[in-house]
C-alpha positions in Angstrom: 0.0 0.0 0.0 1.3 3.4 -0.9 0.7 6.6 1.0 -1.2 8.0 -1.9 -3.7 5.2 -1.5 -4.7 6.8 1.8 -3.9 10.5 1.4 -4.1 13.0 -1.5 -0.9 13.3 -3.5 -1.6 17.0 -3.8 -2.0 17.4 0.0 1.2 15.5 0.6 3.1 17.7 -1.9 1.8 20.9 -0.3 2.5 19.7 3.3 6.0 18.5 2.6 6.7 21.7 0.6 5.5 23.9 3.5 8.1 22.4 5.8 11.1 22.2 3.3 13.2 24.6 5.3 15.4 23.2 8.0 14.0 23.5 11.5 10.5 24.4 10.2 8.7 21.1 10.8 5.5 21.3 12.9 4.0 17.9 13.2 0.5 19.1 14.2 0.3 21.4 11.1 1.9 18.8 8.9 -0.6 16.0 9.9 -3.5 18.4 9.4 -2.2 19.5 6.0 -1.8 16.0 4.7 -5.4 15.2 5.8 -4.5 12.7 8.5 -6.7 14.4 11.1 -9.8 13.7 9.0 -9.0 10.0 8.6 -10.5 7.1 10.5 -8.4 5.4 13.2 -8.1 2.4 10.8 -6.6 4.6 8.1 -4.2 6.3 10.6 -3.0 2.9 11.5 -2.4 2.1 7.9 -0.3 5.3 7.5 1.6 4.2 10.7 2.4 0.8 9.2 3.7 2.5 6.0 6.0 4.7 8.1 7.1 1.7 10.3 9.8 0.7 7.8 11.2 -2.2 9.7 7.6 -3.4 10.6 8.5 -3.7 14.2 5.1 -2.3 15.3 6.8 0.9 16.5 8.3 3.9 14.8 11.7 4.4 16.4 13.8 7.6 16.4 15.9 6.5 13.4 12.7 6.0 11.4 11.2 9.3 12.5 14.2 11.2 11.0 12.9 10.1 7.6 9.2 10.6 8.3 8.7 13.1 5.5 10.3 10.7 3.0 7.7 8.2 4.1 5.1 10.5 2.6 7.1 11.3 -0.6 10.6 10.6 -1.8 11.1 14.4 -2.2 10.7 14.9 1.6 13.8 16.1 3.5 15.3 14.5 6.5 14.3 16.0 9.9 16.9 17.5 12.0 17.9 15.8 15.3 15.9 18.6 17.1 12.8 18.1 15.0 13.1 14.3 15.3 13.3 14.5 19.1 10.4 16.9 19.3 8.2 14.5 17.2 9.3 11.5 19.3 8.5 13.3 22.5 5.0 14.2 21.3 4.2 10.6 20.2 6.0 8.5 22.8 3.2 8.0 25.3 5.1 5.6 27.6 8.7 7.0 27.5 10.2 3.9 25.8 11.9 5.9 23.0 9.5 4.8 20.3 6.0 5.5 19.0 3.4 2.8 19.0 0.4 2.8 16.6 -1.7 4.5 19.4 0.8 7.4 19.5 -0.3 8.8 16.2 
């Protein structure tokens, strides 16, 4: 399954473009812009599984760094600061990774 099976390619392009500058990533605005906030919990879990590159059931810090590339190959890598902020927001139990319920 591709990300564009769940989210509009145009919305993805706009959202990734909006945060192309270093240190500009805002996960709340990004997820809203790509349309994730309007999706059902089932669709959000499907997006999670696409982003979970090693299929461990979790998105670890090293996978988060490349989260924008998970939406489109043109996405940039997140900085360490941006990655840690996203991890802190989604890591509900403090284990250093995000489970499907953290999205």
